N, C-alpha and C positions, 0 to 999 in steps of 0.2 A: 392768851390766858383772860377769861373774863372777868368781871367782878366777883361773881358767884365763887369762882374758883378761889381767887384769893379769901375770900370768907370763909370757907370750907376748910383750907388749909390749916393745920396746925403742927405738925412733925417737924423736926430739923431740917427733914429734906425738903418740907414744901415752904419754911420760910429761906430756904436758901434759894428756891425756885423764884421766889417773890425777890429778894435782893437783885439775883440776876437778871430778870425781867424789866427791874428799875433803872440797872447798869447800860441795859440793852436799849432803853428805850432814851434815856440822856446822852448816849455815845449817838444813837441815830440821830437825834434833833440836834446836836452840837456838830455832828459832821456835814449835816444840811445848812445850819445858818450861824455858826462860830458859838464857842461857849459862853461868851458875856451875852447872846440874845435869849439863850433857854432859863425860863421860869420853871419855881416847883409847878406850878398849875400846867403848865404845858407838859412837864415830862409825867404828872399823874394822869392827865388826859391821854396822853400815848400808850400809857398803858394799861388804861381802864382801873383806876383807883381814884378813892377819893383823895384830898391832900392831905387832910389830916391821918388817913390811914396811911397814906405814903410814909408820912412821916416816924412813924412807929419803927420803922426798919434802917432809916439814915436820920442823922440830928438834924440837919441842914441840907440845902441845893448843895452847898459848897461841900459837904461831907460825902454826896454823890459823886462828885467829879473830882474831890480827891481820890475816893478809892479808884475811879476809872484811871485816874495817874498813876497810881501804884501797880495797878495790873499793866497799864502801858509801859511802865519800866521795867518789868519785868520781861514782857516781850520783846523790847525793844533789845534789852541786855543778851537773851537767847540768840536773837537774830545776828547781832555785831560782833559777838564771839564767835559765831560759827566764821563771819566773814573773814575773823583776823586769824581763825584757824588756818583760813586757805591760804595765808599769804605767807612765803618764803621769808625768814626770820633774816634781818640784817642787823645784825649788832656792834658795827661799824660805821661812825659817823662819816658824812663825806665820799665825795665820788659819785659815779650815775648810778651805780647798784643802790647806795641809799637813797640819792634821790629820785629813783623809780618808785623804793620801796614807800618813801614818806608821802609819794603823791597817791600810791594805790592805797595805803591807809585814809588818807584826809579824804580820797573821794568815798570810799566804802562807808566812813563814818557819816560825810554828807549824805550820799544818796539812800543810807537807810533811814536817817532821820525824815527826810523830805518825802519818803515814801510813807509816812505814817504823819497826815495832816493833823489828826487830831490830838496825837503824842505832840507836835509842835505847838498847837494852840494850847494844850494844857501848860506846856512847861513854862509860857509866860505869866498864864492867870495861877500857876500856883503859889509863888509868893507874895504876890499883889492882892491877892484876893481868896481863894481857896483853904490856905493856911489859917486865916484871920476869923472865923465865922464857925470854927469847932471846934470841940474840946482839944484840951490838951493831950488827952489820951489817942485821940485821931491823929494828931499831928505827931506823936511819938511813933504811931505803927507806921504812917505814910513815911516818914523820916528814916525809919529802920529799914523799910523796904528799899528807899531809893538809895542809900548809903550802901547797903549790900551789894546792889547791883553795879553801882559805880565799882566799889572795891573790885567785882569780880572782871568787869570792863578792863579797870587799869590794870590788873593782873594778866589780863591774856595780851594789852598792847605792850607791859615790858617785856614779854616773852619774844617779840620780833620787833623790836626796835632798842638803840642803845639808852632809853630814858630811864632815869631812875624813877623809883615809885611815885615820890611827889611830881614830878614832871610828868608821867603816865597819867596821874589823877587829874591835874590840870587841863591836861587836854581832853579829857572826857567832860570836864566840867563847862571847860570853856564851847566844847561842841554843844552842849545842850543849852546851855544858856544863850549861845549865841543864836541857835536855830530856834528857839523861842522868840528872841527879839528879832531877829531878821523874818520870821513867818508873820509877826505881826507887821513890819513896816511893808513886807510885801502885798498884803491883804489880797490873798488870790482869792477870784471869783466874787470878790466886792464890787459895790458901784464906784469905790474910791479908786480901787485898781483901774477900773474902766476908765475914770476921770483922769488917771494919770496917764494912761496910753493914748488919751486922744489930745492932750495939749502936749507941744513940743517943748514947752516954757520947764516942764513938770519930768522932764524925760529920767532925769537923775533919781526921783524919786520909784521909779521902777526898777524894784529889785529881784534879781533873779536867785533865788535862795541856794540851790545847791553848787553853782560855781563860786557864789561870793561866798559860802561857809566852807568850802573844800579848800578856798584858795588861802583863807584866814586857817584853818587849820594845817596847811602844807607848812606856810611859814613857821608857824608854832613849833611844829615838829622837828624841823629843820633848824633854827634858832635850838631850840631845848640839846639836840645831838649833839650842836658844835660845842654850845657850854659843857655838856658833858666831857666832850672828848677834850675840851681844854683843861679840865680840869681833871682828866685822868693822865694827861699828859706829863713824862716825867719831866723836872727843870733841869735846866743845862748852866 
């Protein structure tokens, strides 16, 4: 879309097209360089607008990325709920069947997150930066979206495991918070990652996110299920 197209646009549909173009430009740059490296000027240049004109559609750089984070939550939620629906329910803790189910769920959560590098990057930046340079209305809108998706995923998780509602919610929030943290530690595609990989003394700093995250989540699922089973067991 050219600068002239933006200038001529007046309708609600055209405004939405502008916003979508800005979001797409920001996502493209962040995917290539990481969220922290993307500036307002770079986004404006990518989309073909003057910076001041672009900021009529979004409050700040952080507002752009917070919108992308909200969209990413909705996309990931839809995918991971589909993955959970495909898992045969196991509502009894303990035994080989539950062990396989717990690992299948952990793998599904970890794999679906790692397959979305931009989402993992945004997960780390959201509480640190993105929520801190926007209006309270923008924060509220984002939080409502994220909480709604966490609630949906937690409910889906509860239908295939013996976990209670709070436990299921904690698994989901642990998955996303750890994905954001581990992604930053792993620094995939960066010079820092290459440096870690070439120095044997720093081998412990080379983080493979998917298996590390899956292992953490499997342990959490197993522990919660055991606690739930113990709580339901009759006293003798």
